[in-house]
C-alpha positions as CSV (number, residue, x, y, z in Angstrom):
1,M,55.9,-19.8,47.7
2,A,53.5,-21.9,45.7
3,N,54.4,-25.4,44.5
4,L,54.7,-25.4,40.8
5,E,54.3,-29.1,40.3
6,P,50.7,-28.9,39.1
7,L,51.6,-26.3,36.6
8,I,54.6,-28.4,35.4
9,K,52.3,-31.4,35.0
10,Y,49.8,-29.2,33.0
11,R,52.6,-27.9,30.8
12,K,54.0,-31.5,30.2
13,H,50.5,-32.5,29.2
14,G,50.5,-29.6,26.7
15,V,53.9,-30.7,25.3
16,D,52.6,-34.3,25.0
17,E,49.5,-33.1,23.1
18,K,51.7,-31.1,20.7
19,R,54.0,-34.0,20.3
20,R,51.1,-36.3,19.4
21,F,49.7,-33.8,17.0
22,L,53.2,-33.4,15.3
23,A,53.5,-37.2,15.1
24,Q,50.1,-37.4,13.4
25,L,51.2,-34.7,10.9
26,Y,54.4,-36.8,10.2
27,R,52.2,-39.9,9.6
28,E,50.0,-38.0,7.2
29,A,53.1,-36.7,5.3
30,E,54.4,-40.2,5.1
31,Q,51.1,-41.4,3.8
32,I,51.1,-38.8,1.0
33,E,54.7,-39.8,0.2
34,R,53.6,-43.5,0.0
35,Q,50.7,-42.5,-2.3
36,K,53.1,-40.6,-4.5
37,Q,55.5,-43.5,-4.7
38,A,52.6,-45.9,-5.5
39,V,51.5,-43.7,-8.4
40,A,55.1,-43.6,-9.7
41,N,55.5,-47.3,-9.4
42,Q,52.2,-47.8,-11.2
43,M,53.4,-45.5,-14.0
44,E,56.5,-47.6,-14.4
45,R,54.4,-50.8,-14.6
46,E,52.0,-49.3,-17.1
47,I,54.9,-48.2,-19.3
48,E,56.3,-51.7,-19.3
49,L,53.0,-53.2,-20.1
50,A,52.5,-50.8,-23.0
51,K,56.0,-51.7,-24.3
52,E,55.1,-55.3,-24.1
53,M,51.8,-54.9,-26.0
54,G,53.4,-52.7,-28.6
55,S,50.1,-51.5,-30.1
56,T,49.3,-47.9,-31.0
57,D,46.1,-48.2,-28.9
58,A,48.1,-49.1,-25.9
59,Q,50.4,-46.2,-26.5
60,A,47.4,-43.8,-26.8
61,F,45.9,-45.1,-23.6
62,L,49.3,-44.9,-21.9
63,N,49.7,-41.3,-22.8
64,K,46.3,-40.4,-21.3
65,Y,47.1,-42.4,-18.2
66,L,50.6,-40.8,-17.8
67,E,49.1,-37.4,-18.1
68,G,46.6,-38.1,-15.3
69,A,49.2,-39.8,-13.2
70,R,51.5,-36.8,-13.5
71,R,48.7,-34.5,-12.4
72,K,48.1,-36.7,-9.4
73,I,51.7,-36.6,-8.5
74,Q,51.7,-32.8,-8.8
75,A,48.6,-32.6,-6.6
76,L,50.4,-34.9,-4.1
77,D,53.5,-32.6,-4.2
78,V,51.3,-29.6,-3.4
79,S,49.8,-31.5,-0.5
80,L,53.3,-32.4,0.7
81,K,54.3,-28.7,0.6
82,K,51.2,-27.8,2.6
83,M,51.9,-30.6,5.0
84,D,55.5,-29.4,5.4
85,A,54.3,-25.9,6.3
86,R,51.9,-27.4,8.9
87,I,54.7,-29.5,10.3
88,A,57.0,-26.5,10.6
89,A,54.3,-24.5,12.4
90,A,53.5,-27.4,14.7
91,Q,57.2,-27.8,15.5
92,E,57.5,-24.1,16.3
93,D,54.4,-24.3,18.5
94,M,55.8,-27.4,20.3
95,R,59.1,-25.6,20.9
96,A,57.3,-22.6,22.4
97,V,55.2,-24.8,24.7
98,F,58.3,-26.9,25.7
99,A,60.3,-23.7,26.4
100,E,57.4,-22.5,28.7
101,M,57.4,-25.8,30.5
102,K,61.2,-25.7,31.0
103,K,61.0,-22.2,32.4
104,V,58.5,-23.4,35.1
105,E,60.6,-26.4,35.8
106,I,63.7,-24.2,36.3
107,I,61.8,-21.9,38.6
108,Q,60.6,-24.8,40.6
109,H,64.1,-26.3,40.7
110,N,65.6,-23.0,41.9
111,R,62.9,-22.6,44.6
112,E,63.7,-26.1,45.8
113,A,67.4,-25.5,45.8
114,R,66.9,-22.2,47.8
115,A,64.7,-24.0,50.3
116,V,67.3,-26.8,50.7
117,A,70.0,-24.2,51.1
118,A,67.9,-22.2,53.7
119,Q,67.2,-25.4,55.6
120,K,70.9,-26.3,55.6
121,K,71.8,-22.9,56.8
122,K,69.3,-23.1,59.6
123,D,70.5,-26.6,60.6
124,D,74.1,-25.4,60.6
125,Q,73.2,-22.4,62.8
126,E,71.4,-24.7,65.2
127,L,74.4,-27.0,65.3
128,D,76.7,-24.1,65.8
129,E,74.6,-22.9,68.7
130,V,74.6,-26.3,70.3
131,A,78.4,-26.5,69.9
132,I,78.8,-23.0,71.4
133,D,76.6,-23.9,74.3
134,Q,78.6,-27.0,74.9
135,Y,81.8,-25.2,74.7
136,Q,80.6,-22.5,77.1
137,R,79.4,-25.1,79.6
138,K,82.8,-26.9,79.4
139,L,84.5,-23.6,80.0
140,K,82.3,-22.9,83.1
141,E,82.9,-26.5,84.3
142,D,86.7,-26.0,83.9
143,D,86.6,-22.8,85.9
């Protein structure tokens, strides 16, 4: 039977690659979330500044700014939804690759366990033969 260790290493490498890709997607999603939070914080600051200024011009500019900021937040929400879909697909892909790796690991483990059991059985048989030979010699010597 072939040793599956090279295949296991190859599969582990594949899992590691998928894990790195998934981590990158999570970082991108976090970046989008930070951008969204930054826009929301900026909106709050602009509202406060407009209240402090109290002029109608400031209010008119604020309304235009808020409209643009809301559109930006909506666009970021759309990006987050797309990113969530990519993350879900990457997670499923990683699960599949991991499952394949585990199958190969289990097969290798079972092969090794069978080989150990076969060697133990062979060793036990050899010891039994030695013991039987010794017993038969002893019986012959006693006769």
